[in-house]
N, C-alpha and C positions, 0 to 999 in steps of 0.2 A: 504493500499499499504506499503511496506516495501522499505527501502533504503539497498541494497547490497553493502558492502564494501570488496574488496578483492585485494590481491597479486596475480598477474597472470605470470607464467614462463613457457617457453618450458623448457622441462627437459631430461636429457639422459637416465634416467630411472625411475623405479618407486618407488624406495628407498626414504624414506624421507631424506632431506638434513641434514647436519651438523647445530645446531642452536647455538644462541650465548648464552653467561652468563646469566643464569637466566630464560632461556626458555627451556622447556621440552615437551616430547609428552606424553600423557596418553597412555592406554593399544590400540591397534590398534582394530578396529571394524570388524564385517566381510565383507568380499570384496562383493562389489554390483555389478552386472552385469545390466547394463543401456541400454534402446534404446531411443535416444533423436531423435524426429522428427520435423523438424522446417517448419512452415506453412505460406502461403501467397497466395496472389494473385496478377498477373502482379507487381509483387515487390513493390507493395504499403506499405508495412509495412517497409521493407527493405529501401525504399525512405526515410521514416519519421525518421530512426534509430532505429526503433523497431524491436523486433523480439518475435514470438509466438512459444514456444515450448511445444510440449506434450511429457512427461518423461515416460515411461513404465519401471518399475525396478521389477525384479524379487521379489516377496513375499511382495510388496508393493501396494497401489493403484496409478493408473492412475493420473498423476498431470499437470495441465497447466500452464504455466508461461508467463506471457506477461511482456517484458523488455522494457526499454526506458528511456531516459534522460542519456545517458552513458557519463561519464567524465572519462579521463585517464591521470593519470600523473605518467610517467615512468610505474612501474610494478603495480600500484595502481590504480585499476579501482571501479567507484562507479555507479551505475544505481538504478533506482527505478524499483520495481517489483511488479507486482498482481500474487500471486501463490495459486491455490486450486486444492484440490485433488477431480476428476468428471472423468466420464465416456463421458463426451462430454465437449465443450467449457463452462467455467461456465459463468454466466448472467452477471457478473460484468465485465468479458474482453469483452464479446459481446458488452455492453455498450460502452466500451471505444474505440474499434475498428469500432464499427457500423453494425447493422444486416446485411445490404447488403453485405458489405465485408465479416463477418462472414459465410453467406452462400455460397461465393466463394472462400473459402480458399482449397488448396491443398497441398501436400507433396512437400517440394523445396527440401531438403537433410535430410538425416538419417544417425546417426553415432550411433556406438554401441563402448560402455565405460565398461573398467572394473577399477573399482573404489577403492583404497585403502584409508581407512581414521584414522585420529587419531584428539584426543582431544589436542588442541595446548595449553599450560599452559606458564603463566608468571609468576614466583615466586608461583608457586603452584595453581594459579587462572586460571581456563580456560578463555581464552578471545577470542579464534577462532577454527576453524576447518581445519587441513591440510588435504588436498587430494591429491593422485595423481591418473591421469588418464590416461590409455592407450586407444587411441581411434583410430577407423577406421572408415573412411567413403571413401566409392567408392573403388579405389586402394591406397589412402593415409592413413599412420598410422603415429599417433606422439603422445607425451606424454607430458601433462600438471602437472603442481604443482600449486595449489591455497591454499591461507591461507584465509580463510574467517572469518571475524570478527564476535562475535556472537551477536545478537540485544542489549544486555545489556550493550556491550562496546558504549559509546558516540563517535559521530564522531570526536571530538578533540582528543581523546585516541587514535582511531582507526588510523587516519592520523599520530600521534607521533610513535605508534608502528609499522605501514608500514615503516615511514622513517628509523627508526633504523633496521628495516630487511631488507629492500632494500639495505643499507649500508653494511650491513654483508653478505647479498647474493652477492653484486657485487663482492666478492673476491671468488664465488664460478664459476669454468670454466663449470661445468654441468648445469647450469642455465641461461637461457637468458630471459629478462624481455618480456612478449607476447605483442606485438603491435596490437593484434586482436583477435576478440571472437572466441569462437569454431566456431559459422556459418559462421563467415567470412574466418576461416582457411578452412572449408569443401568447402565454395563455391570456393575458390581459389585453391582447388584442383580438384574441377571437370573438 
């Protein structure tokens, strides 16, 4: 299980924001076309505060991610994740949610994303991935900016860097701290 630590913002464009002194972007990676489908049954996972996502990305294997134990302070979000590449729900995730529930899952919401991404560096060292996602779900469209800290960054360092970036981004009128997950935003748009 991994701990995801990220800053999440509603953004007005898919262009990367201005960064504070000492921060820089590496070369932009190829644009990814992503289809995320969230699965549940009778809101069982959602009620627990969990989310199960199937991600299909052009040119990459299908991945399943179970997200849970989410915490948020301002734009800084943390949660536990189990993520594996598989054509079906991986056994580790089935074990966590239970075989009965796994057999009853159905699609709750699907969203399509166009993702741009860059390595984010602090004083020349990669500490995070900066992504911008143009998201469509049903008739709703929105853009998000995320700064996801790489696993090699300690929790304490991630919190410190997140605090510094939040303070800097507070002066950027094109960014608003996200108060909800993409799943919550997509459900709200139904």
